[in-house]
Structure formats: C-alpha cells, structure tokens
N, C-alpha and C positions, 0 to 999 in steps of 0.2 A: 661042618666048618661054621663057626659062629657068625651070628648073622646081628646086626647092630637092629635092638626094635624100633622102632619108630611109632609110635601107638597114633592109629587114623589114618597113617600112610602103608604101613606093611604086616601090620596091626590092628585087629580090631577096625577095619575102613569098613564105610558104609557102600562104596565103590560109585557116591554121588560126584559131580564136578565140586569142584572145590566154590567157593562162592567170588563174583568180579567182586573187588575193592576198587573204586576209586579214586586216582592218585591226587591227592588235592593239592589246589592253586597255590603255591606260599606267594608267589612274586610279589602281591602286595605287600606283603608282610617281610617279604626282603629288601624293598624299595623303602618304608617305612624305617628299617633299623641301619637300612645303608647311610641313610639320611641324618637318624641319630649319633649312630659314629662319627660323619663329618660334622656334622655340628659342636660334639663335645670335642674335637680335634682342633677346632677353630677357634673356640674359647678356652682353652687349655693352655698353661705356660708352656709351650713348647723347648722350652731351653731347661726346662725341670725334669719332664716327660723323660727328654735326650740322655740327661743327667741320670736321672733313676733307671732308668734303663742301660746307661753304659756301666753303671754301677754293677746292677744286676749279670751283666756280661761278665764281669770281672769277677766277683764272685763266684760266679758258677762252674767255674772246673776247680773249685777250691774247695769244693763241699766231699768230694770224696777222700780228701786228707784229711779233712774235718778241721780244716784251715780257716774255712769262712761259713759261719751259716747264712742259708740262705732266704727264710723267711724274712729278717728283718728289708733284705733289698729287694723282695715281693712288696711288702706290705708299703716300699715306699714308693716303689712303682705306681700301685695302686694309688695311693693318697694323691700322687702327679700325673691322676687321669691316664696313664697309660692302658689301654685295653688288654683284654685276655689273650686276645690275637697277638697283639707286639710284644707281653710275655712268653707266651710259646715261643713265637719265634726267637726270641732270645737263648731261651733254655736250647732249641733247639739246634741252633748254631752253636753252641757249648759243646753238647750230647750227642747230636744226631736225632734220628727220629727212629722209636722203637717197630721194628718189622718184625713180626711174628714167622717163627722157618718153618 
C-alpha cells in the first residue's frame, strides 16, 4: 500500500520530541486594531460607505453574467472607507462562503 511520506514525521525522523512553541498573546494588538476600526467608522461618511457597499452588493450577482464589473465597486467602497470585513461580508452575502469538500 502507498504511504504518504512526511519528512521528519514518518520518514527521516530523529525520535526527538518536537519543540514547545508558546502561543503569542495578541490581545493588545487585537484591542488596538478594534479601536482603530471604531475610530475609522466614527470619522468616515457613514452614508457614503453604506451607499458604496449597497452598490457593491448590487454588482456582485451580475459578475457571473459579465453584466457589471466588480472592481470599480470595490474601489468605490474602499474610497468610502469601508473595511475589508464589510466588503467581504457583502461578497459573502452575494456568493456564499467557500467550503472545501
């Protein structure tokens, strides 16, 4: 029977225990990023961001038929200071989330 070769695991292993790698604490980085996103949302034009995201949502289903280009709508959303998460959420709403088999 064929076996998948994994160097250092089932082939050419030295028998030593793997090193313990401590998990980094990203809580301060996370708090800083959350604060930055909140500040961005507070100072942007919320109406412009909402309108740009709505235009993106309208364009996303038309891309498969080549009836509407998507990149101009994405660029408009970025210029309106929409976050990557907001843009991704709009596209996920239109197309769903990829789930590998």
